[in-house]
N, C-alpha and C positions, 0 to 999 in steps of 0.2 A: 812281278814272277810270272812267269807260268808254270800254272798249272797242270801234271799230269792229270789223263783224267782217274778221278776215283770214283768205282763205284762199289758200292758200302751194301745199301740194300736192295737195290735194280737199278738197270742201265739208261731203265726209261727216265727217272727221275736225276737225273745225270745230261741236264740243259749246253750247251755248246755256246751260250752268252753268260754273263753274271744275271742275275735271278735276284728281283723284288719283290719279295711277300708281302702283306700285313695281315699282320694277326691282330684276335681278336677274341678278347675271354669274353666265352657266353653267357656265364658267370660268376660270380661271385660268391657264389657260398664255400666250396670249396676247388681250391688251387687248382687248377689242370685239369678240371672236370670237365671242363668247355673249352675250348679253341677253335676257330677257327681261319683258315691262312688263303687270301686271294690273293693271285700270281694280279701285278701291279701293272703288265702290259695288258691284258687281254679281261681284267676285273671278276676272270673268271675261281669257283670252287678249287684251291690246290689240293689242302690234306684240313682233315677236322678230327677233332678228338673227343671221342664216348669213352663211358667208366662202364666196360663188364658187368650186368647185372644190376645194373641199374633204369633199368629200360630201354638200355641201348645194344647192341650186337652181341651177337652170347652168341659160342660155341668151339668148334675143334678143341684145342687141348687148354684156351682162356678158362680162368681158374676168375670168381665175383670179387671185384675188388682191381682188375687190371685194368691199364688202360692203354685202348688201343689208338694211336693214327693212322686214320681210313683214308682212305683216296675220295675223287672227285663223286665216282660212284657206291661210295660206302663200306669198298673192297678193303679186308685187313693189308697194310704196310706191314706195319711193324706194333709191338706189343711191347711196355714197361709193366714189373711187376715190382714188388717191395720185397725185397728178398727181408727174410722172419727166421733164426732173430741176428734180430743189426744193430752192434751199434752206433754205428757211421750212419745210420741213415742212405741205409746204400739202395740202389738197383739196379736189376737187371735187363736187359734190353733184347727181347727175340723177333726174330722173319716170322711176318706174315700175321693169325691168329695168335703165335704166341704157347708159347714153354708147354708145348705138345709133350707124350712123352719121347725122351728121348734127344729133345731137341737141346743143344746149345746154346746160351748164352750168346747175342752178338757182341754183346758189354755189359759190364757191371761199372754203374756209378756209385760214388761217396761220397760225402762230408768227409772233406777231409778232417784229421786230429794234430791237426797241427796249429798247433793255442798262437792265441797273438798275433799272428799276417794280421787281419787290419783292413787290411786290401782292399775288395772286394772281387780279389780273386778265386778263380774258381778252373782250377783243371783237371781236365778231363782225358781219359791214357786208352787206347781201345785195343783192340787185339784183333783184326780180321779173322775170318775163318779163312777164308781165300787163299792160297798157297799161294808165298809171293809176296800181301796183302797186307801186313801186320801194320800197324802206326799207330804213332802217339797225335790222343788232342790235349791239347792246352787251353782254359774260356779264364781268359784276362777281363777282368772288369767288373762291373755290381749286373747281375740281373733287376735285380728288385730296381734298381735305376733306368734300367732299359739301357745299360752302354756296356755294351758285351763283345768279346770277339772270339772266334775260338780260332786256332791256333792249330796249325798241324807241324807238329815235329817229328825230324824223319834225321839219318844221318844222311851226311851230303856223299860221302860214298860208299864204294861196298868191299875197300878191304882193311879194313878196321884203322889201328896205326893213328887213330887219335882224332882222327877229321873231327871238324865241329861240324852240328847240326843245322839244323838247314831249316829254318819257322816259315811256316808260310799261313798265314790269314785266308780261312776258306769261307766264315761265314762271320755274321755282324751281329748283334745284336741292338737297333738303333728305339729315340727316341722318331712318333710318327707326328708330322708338321702337316699342317692343313696346309694344301698348294693356296688355296683361296682367302682362306682368313687371316695366313701366313704365325698363324698360331701352330705351341707344341699343341699335343693332345695328350689325355693322360695315360697311363700308364697300362689303361686296359688297351688302346691298341697301341701295336707298334710294330715295325718294322724288321722283319729279319732279311738281309741282306746274304743270298749265296753266289758265292764266287765260282767261276764258267770252270762246269769239268767238276764239282764238287756234288757229291749224291743230297738232294734238297729235302731225302725225307728222312736221313738220318739228319743235318741240318734242323728241322722239323722234331725228330727224336731228343734230341737235344739240348732243343728249349723247354718240351714234358718235363725233362728230369729236371733241368735249374726252375722247374718252377712250379714240380713237385716239394724239391730240399729250400729251396729261400723263399716259394711267393707269400707265406705266412707271415715273414718280416717286413713284410712292404707297409704294414703300415706301423711297422713299430720301430727296428733298429735296422734304418737306410746305411748301414756302414755295409760294405762285401762283404762275402763267404768264398771261401774255398772250401770245392766240390770236387770231387774225380773223380774220373772213369776210368776202370781200368783191365785190364785184361780177365776174362773171370779161368782164368789158371789157379 
């Protein structure tokens, strides 16, 4: 199914072809504190994650403890911040260095309050701020198992009348396979596949949020969880 170009963070992050990133956790001490993503085709660094106030980048409206998705030159692309207080482990995402005075979140993510799901699904709902670009995303599968997909959900028609929703897989998290040794690598190295036309920076932001919500369960219960990203309204 063809995907209309979906610019969320920036047009420069929307590739004309399917894109595959190799994501590597650079620290095991705190989930999400260190992530690096490399382009599979070129081998170059595409994104990395740092924590504000811990010896990393700092500035703008960011606060200590905020997590920043940085570009290859260290420029802040997307920032996520845990909302406090929050019953459902909610995180907000902001463009650039994030949370500057008066800036509205690009998205808000939370663990679902639905009990007994046991499916490992994570649902992400996003209200984009660009006019006419509102969209809803759901993540199916288990991020702790490195096996999940990001699904864009939108109305198939514009005129109401009970049209069925159209769902498109825009990104997937997969286990990384060592092509030389033909073995599946550990969970600290995995693949982020991004469909052509979809914003890779936003996909990386979703990975970061999922890592914060479910990363602490990797060594415990690997049952799947449900996370929801919803409109900040």
